[in-house]
Backbone as a chain_set.jsonl record, in Angstrom:
{"seq": "MRSRYSAYVLKREDYLLASWHANTRPASLRLAVQQPAPTWLGLEVRREQRVDDEHAIVEFVASYRLGGGRVQRQHEISRFVLEAGRWFYVDGEFGG", "coords": {"N": [[0.821, -1.184, 0.0], [1.903, 1.244, 0.794], [3.837, 1.641, -1.168], [2.233, 1.991, -3.407], [0.88, 4.339, -2.733], [3.079, 6.105, -2.729], [3.65, 5.961, -5.445], [1.413, 7.26, -6.508], [1.912, 9.838, -5.508], [4.245, 10.457, -6.915], [3.312, 10.329, -9.452], [3.536, 7.931, -10.917], [2.273, 6.216, -13.025], [2.822, 3.904, -14.472], [3.866, 2.106, -12.557], [1.673, 1.88, -10.821], [-0.271, 0.669, -12.489], [1.059, -1.708, -13.091], [1.078, -2.92, -10.607], [-1.52, -3.493, -10.162], [-4.145, -5.79, -10.139], [-4.662, -7.938, -12.923], [-7.307, -8.64, -13.57], [-8.901, -6.527, -12.712], [-7.704, -4.193, -13.449], [-7.573, -0.92, -14.789], [-7.409, 0.514, -18.136], [-6.004, 2.872, -18.253], [-4.891, 5.5, -16.067], [-4.613, 8.165, -16.309], [-3.088, 10.1, -14.922], [-1.252, 12.129, -15.487], [-2.692, 14.105, -16.762], [-4.612, 14.939, -15.055], [-6.527, 17.47, -13.685], [-7.504, 19.878, -11.328], [-4.257, 18.856, -10.307], [-3.775, 16.577, -7.643], [-2.289, 17.422, -4.514], [-0.534, 15.421, -2.572], [-0.674, 14.725, 0.855], [-0.27, 12.976, 2.962], [-0.224, 9.63, 4.348], [-2.06, 7.361, 6.206], [-1.967, 4.26, 7.459], [-4.373, 2.285, 8.636], [-5.135, -0.314, 9.204], [-3.913, -3.56, 8.647], [-4.61, -6.616, 7.369], [-4.176, -9.988, 7.146], [-5.925, -12.17, 5.321], [-5.851, -14.807, 4.389], [-3.395, -17.122, 3.102], [-3.084, -15.998, 0.577], [-4.531, -13.652, 0.345], [-5.231, -10.299, 1.358], [-6.152, -7.445, 3.356], [-6.144, -3.945, 3.421], [-6.635, -1.093, 5.27], [-6.831, 2.334, 4.848], [-6.137, 5.882, 5.127], [-5.764, 8.528, 3.036], [-4.504, 11.76, 2.683], [-5.103, 14.76, 0.899], [-4.866, 17.657, -1.246], [-6.648, 19.656, -3.516], [-5.655, 21.917, -5.852], [-5.864, 25.112, -4.402], [-7.61, 24.37, -2.498], [-9.502, 22.969, 0.283], [-8.207, 20.545, 2.617], [-8.63, 17.189, 1.792], [-9.853, 13.848, 2.329], [-9.207, 10.47, 1.57], [-10.65, 7.63, 2.401], [-10.206, 4.283, 2.475], [-10.847, 0.8, 2.096], [-8.914, -1.625, 1.032], [-8.438, -4.41, -1.154], [-6.119, -7.025, -1.606], [-4.229, -9.406, -3.535], [-2.061, -12.212, -3.558], [0.132, -13.271, -5.979], [2.336, -15.317, -7.712], [4.394, -14.61, -5.96], [4.107, -11.858, -5.667], [2.315, -9.002, -4.482], [-0.851, -7.81, -5.477], [-3.005, -5.098, -6.123], [-6.478, -5.348, -5.888], [-9.167, -4.271, -5.594], [-11.194, -1.705, -4.006], [-13.152, -0.398, -1.264], [-14.813, 2.551, -0.388], [-14.402, 3.994, 2.766], [-16.115, 5.065, 5.778]], "CA": [[0.0, 0.0, 0.0], [2.764, 2.426, 0.87], [4.481, 1.847, -2.47], [1.225, 2.529, -4.333], [0.696, 5.754, -2.355], [4.246, 6.825, -3.252], [3.502, 6.044, -6.903], [0.459, 8.339, -6.776], [2.603, 11.099, -5.24], [5.223, 10.674, -7.991], [2.601, 10.171, -10.736], [4.107, 6.751, -11.572], [1.158, 5.415, -13.526], [3.343, 2.599, -14.88], [3.945, 1.246, -11.369], [0.321, 1.629, -10.339], [-0.916, -0.304, -13.369], [1.769, -2.986, -12.96], [0.77, -3.507, -9.31], [-2.972, -3.657, -10.149], [-4.47, -7.128, -10.644], [-5.09, -7.914, -14.328], [-8.766, -8.766, -13.687], [-9.6, -5.282, -12.354], [-6.858, -3.057, -13.841], [-8.071, -0.067, -15.877], [-6.465, 0.701, -19.239], [-5.198, 4.062, -17.972], [-5.323, 6.325, -14.93], [-4.531, 9.546, -16.799], [-2.578, 10.942, -13.839], [-0.517, 13.284, -16.012], [-3.608, 15.144, -17.252], [-5.609, 15.241, -14.025], [-6.497, 18.881, -13.303], [-6.192, 20.187, -10.771], [-3.526, 17.698, -9.802], [-3.765, 16.549, -6.179], [-1.06, 17.482, -3.729], [-0.696, 14.406, -1.548], [-0.18, 15.257, 2.126], [0.091, 11.946, 3.923], [-0.895, 8.333, 4.344], [-2.201, 6.676, 7.493], [-2.449, 2.883, 7.332], [-5.097, 2.011, 9.874], [-5.253, -1.751, 9.486], [-3.439, -4.533, 7.675], [-5.137, -7.901, 7.812], [-3.933, -11.129, 6.259], [-7.134, -12.983, 5.347], [-5.314, -16.155, 4.273], [-2.054, -17.085, 2.512], [-3.042, -15.29, -0.703], [-5.415, -12.486, 0.345], [-5.028, -9.354, 2.459], [-6.944, -6.215, 3.361], [-5.462, -2.788, 4.002], [-7.482, 0.083, 5.456], [-5.966, 3.507, 4.907], [-6.652, 7.223, 4.867], [-4.791, 9.374, 2.349], [-4.906, 13.16, 2.693], [-4.635, 15.501, -0.272], [-5.48, 18.956, -1.509], [-6.784, 19.977, -4.934], [-5.437, 23.358, -6.005], [-5.752, 25.785, -3.114], [-8.779, 23.996, -1.714], [-9.391, 22.357, 1.61], [-7.657, 19.195, 2.708], [-9.626, 16.14, 1.642], [-9.37, 12.536, 2.776], [-9.724, 9.277, 0.916], [-10.645, 6.511, 3.348], [-10.487, 3.117, 1.642], [-10.502, -0.554, 2.514], [-8.422, -2.206, -0.219], [-8.183, -5.85, -1.19], [-4.915, -7.419, -2.338], [-4.052, -10.838, -3.75], [-0.677, -12.609, -3.788], [0.306, -14.163, -7.128], [3.733, -15.455, -8.145], [5.259, -13.916, -5.019], [3.879, -10.405, -5.673], [0.989, -8.534, -4.076], [-1.537, -6.987, -6.466], [-4.227, -4.418, -5.713], [-7.65, -5.862, -6.603], [-10.171, -3.216, -5.591], [-11.383, -1.127, -2.689], [-14.407, 0.245, -0.903], [-14.598, 3.778, 0.375], [-14.835, 3.89, 4.156], [-16.925, 6.154, 6.308]], "C": [[0.866, 1.25, 0.0], [3.445, 2.696, -0.47], [3.489, 2.404, -3.479], [0.933, 3.995, -4.006], [1.851, 6.581, -2.912], [4.155, 6.986, -4.768], [2.477, 7.111, -7.283], [1.132, 9.696, -6.583], [3.53, 11.46, -6.4], [4.622, 10.569, -9.391], [3.2, 9.048, -11.573], [2.99, 5.808, -11.994], [1.617, 4.019, -13.936], [3.393, 1.632, -13.7], [2.551, 0.895, -10.862], [-0.38, 0.574, -11.175], [-0.259, -1.678, -13.248], [1.439, -3.683, -11.644], [-0.737, -3.71, -9.11], [-3.291, -5.013, -10.747], [-5.079, -7.03, -12.047], [-6.606, -7.988, -14.487], [-9.52, -7.473, -13.409], [-8.851, -4.028, -12.81], [-7.511, -2.241, -14.961], [-7.011, 0.06, -16.974], [-5.516, 1.854, -18.952], [-5.753, 4.757, -16.741], [-5.327, 7.803, -15.279], [-4.07, 10.523, -15.714], [-1.925, 12.21, -14.354], [-1.44, 14.417, -16.441], [-4.671, 15.529, -16.227], [-5.45, 16.687, -13.565], [-7.69, 19.203, -12.413], [-5.554, 18.915, -10.208], [-3.551, 17.713, -8.274], [-2.354, 16.737, -5.63], [-1.272, 16.532, -2.568], [0.008, 14.852, -0.277], [0.203, 14.188, 3.136], [-0.756, 10.702, 3.798], [-0.9, 7.785, 5.763], [-2.76, 5.288, 7.21], [-3.076, 2.522, 8.663], [-5.143, 0.534, 10.228], [-4.679, -2.535, 8.323], [-3.882, -5.888, 8.189], [-4.87, -8.964, 6.761], [-5.148, -12.042, 6.384], [-6.772, -14.462, 5.285], [-3.951, -16.028, 3.589], [-1.958, -16.231, 1.252], [-3.891, -14.026, -0.755], [-5.162, -11.613, 1.573], [-5.921, -8.139, 2.254], [-6.103, -5.126, 4.007], [-6.47, -1.652, 4.079], [-6.561, 1.278, 5.62], [-6.771, 4.782, 4.74], [-5.518, 8.014, 4.235], [-5.343, 10.801, 2.321], [-4.301, 13.866, 1.497], [-5.383, 16.824, -0.386], [-5.535, 19.136, -3.022], [-6.671, 21.486, -5.099], [-5.219, 23.99, -4.645], [-6.891, 25.446, -2.183], [-8.452, 23.396, -0.365], [-8.762, 20.976, 1.521], [-8.822, 18.209, 2.623], [-8.995, 14.817, 2.06], [-10.003, 11.452, 1.925], [-9.534, 8.123, 1.887], [-11.073, 5.287, 2.557], [-10.091, 1.835, 2.36], [-10.192, -1.313, 1.233], [-8.198, -3.701, -0.064], [-6.972, -6.122, -2.078], [-4.873, -8.937, -2.465], [-2.578, -11.103, -4.064], [-0.637, -13.602, -4.943], [1.771, -14.143, -7.538], [4.679, -14.633, -7.265], [5.1, -12.408, -4.968], [2.46, -10.093, -5.243], [0.427, -7.615, -5.151], [-2.785, -6.383, -5.837], [-5.377, -4.963, -6.552], [-8.709, -4.768, -6.724], [-10.297, -2.674, -4.177], [-12.76, -0.547, -2.52], [-14.084, 1.496, -0.11], [-15.196, 3.613, 1.754], [-15.625, 5.111, 4.577], [-16.139, 7.266, 6.892]], "O": [[0.583, 2.206, -0.722], [3.611, 3.852, -0.86], [3.866, 3.213, -4.326], [0.756, 4.806, -4.916], [1.63, 7.639, -3.501], [4.535, 8.024, -5.311], [2.657, 7.8, -8.287], [0.947, 10.603, -7.395], [3.596, 12.616, -6.818], [5.328, 10.703, -10.39], [3.357, 9.185, -12.786], [2.79, 4.748, -11.401], [0.876, 3.051, -13.764], [3.007, 0.471, -13.83], [2.283, -0.255, -10.514], [-1.019, -0.325, -10.628], [-0.945, -2.699, -13.297], [1.511, -4.909, -11.564], [-1.176, -4.06, -8.014], [-2.739, -5.354, -11.794], [-5.9, -6.155, -12.321], [-7.142, -7.445, -15.453], [-10.669, -7.333, -13.829], [-9.321, -2.914, -12.577], [-7.952, -2.803, -15.964], [-5.843, -0.256, -16.749], [-4.354, 1.82, -19.358], [-6.932, 4.623, -16.413], [-5.98, 8.601, -14.607], [-4.593, 11.632, -15.602], [-2.032, 13.261, -13.721], [-1.017, 15.572, -16.48], [-5.535, 16.359, -16.51], [-4.378, 17.087, -13.111], [-8.809, 18.813, -12.747], [-6.239, 18.026, -9.703], [-3.364, 18.77, -7.671], [-1.371, 16.273, -6.207], [-2.086, 16.793, -1.683], [1.152, 15.304, -0.321], [0.938, 14.476, 4.081], [-1.847, 10.715, 3.227], [0.133, 7.751, 6.433], [-3.902, 5.155, 6.769], [-2.397, 2.459, 9.689], [-5.186, 0.169, 11.403], [-4.926, -2.217, 7.16], [-3.564, -6.264, 9.318], [-5.299, -8.837, 5.614], [-5.375, -12.627, 7.443], [-7.316, -15.273, 6.034], [-3.41, -14.925, 3.508], [-0.868, -15.785, 0.892], [-3.965, -13.385, -1.804], [-4.915, -12.112, 2.671], [-6.377, -7.849, 1.148], [-5.434, -5.356, 5.014], [-7.086, -1.289, 3.076], [-5.628, 1.251, 6.422], [-7.914, 4.772, 4.282], [-4.445, 8.155, 4.82], [-6.505, 11.02, 1.977], [-3.155, 13.62, 1.121], [-6.386, 17.062, 0.287], [-4.581, 18.808, -3.726], [-7.479, 22.242, -4.562], [-4.471, 23.461, -3.824], [-7.122, 26.142, -1.194], [-7.298, 23.327, 0.059], [-8.788, 20.329, 0.474], [-9.848, 18.368, 3.283], [-7.773, 14.685, 2.133], [-11.19, 11.511, 1.601], [-8.412, 7.696, 2.161], [-12.182, 5.25, 2.024], [-9.129, 1.8, 3.127], [-11.089, -1.611, 0.444], [-7.824, -4.19, 1.002], [-6.82, -5.535, -3.149], [-5.404, -9.661, -1.623], [-1.93, -10.313, -4.75], [-1.288, -14.646, -4.897], [2.37, -13.078, -7.69], [5.638, -14.037, -7.756], [5.878, -11.734, -4.292], [1.519, -10.81, -5.584], [1.13, -6.75, -5.673], [-3.524, -7.055, -5.117], [-5.276, -5.037, -7.776], [-9.097, -4.388, -7.829], [-9.601, -3.12, -3.264], [-13.451, -0.241, -3.492], [-13.19, 1.497, 0.736], [-16.33, 3.159, 1.91], [-15.777, 6.066, 3.816], [-16.714, 8.243, 7.372]]}, "num_chains": 1, "name": "protein.A"}
């Protein structure tokens, strides 16, 4: 999760797509053209839970600002799957 957050901060769409599971991966994220671009302010990992040998859940809150606006938060519970020794992001639900 931390590496994916860092990739968002650095606009490393290549890494984000490579670490996204093939069954749910979008064709593009279009990070380079997102306007206004978010300024990422921090990541708080609230929970990491290993469901079984190949599945995990990560709950996090990422803080960001769009332009000169107010600080916003993205609270998500993400699902990951382990394949060929690598963890892949599957999907997530927005938390409360």
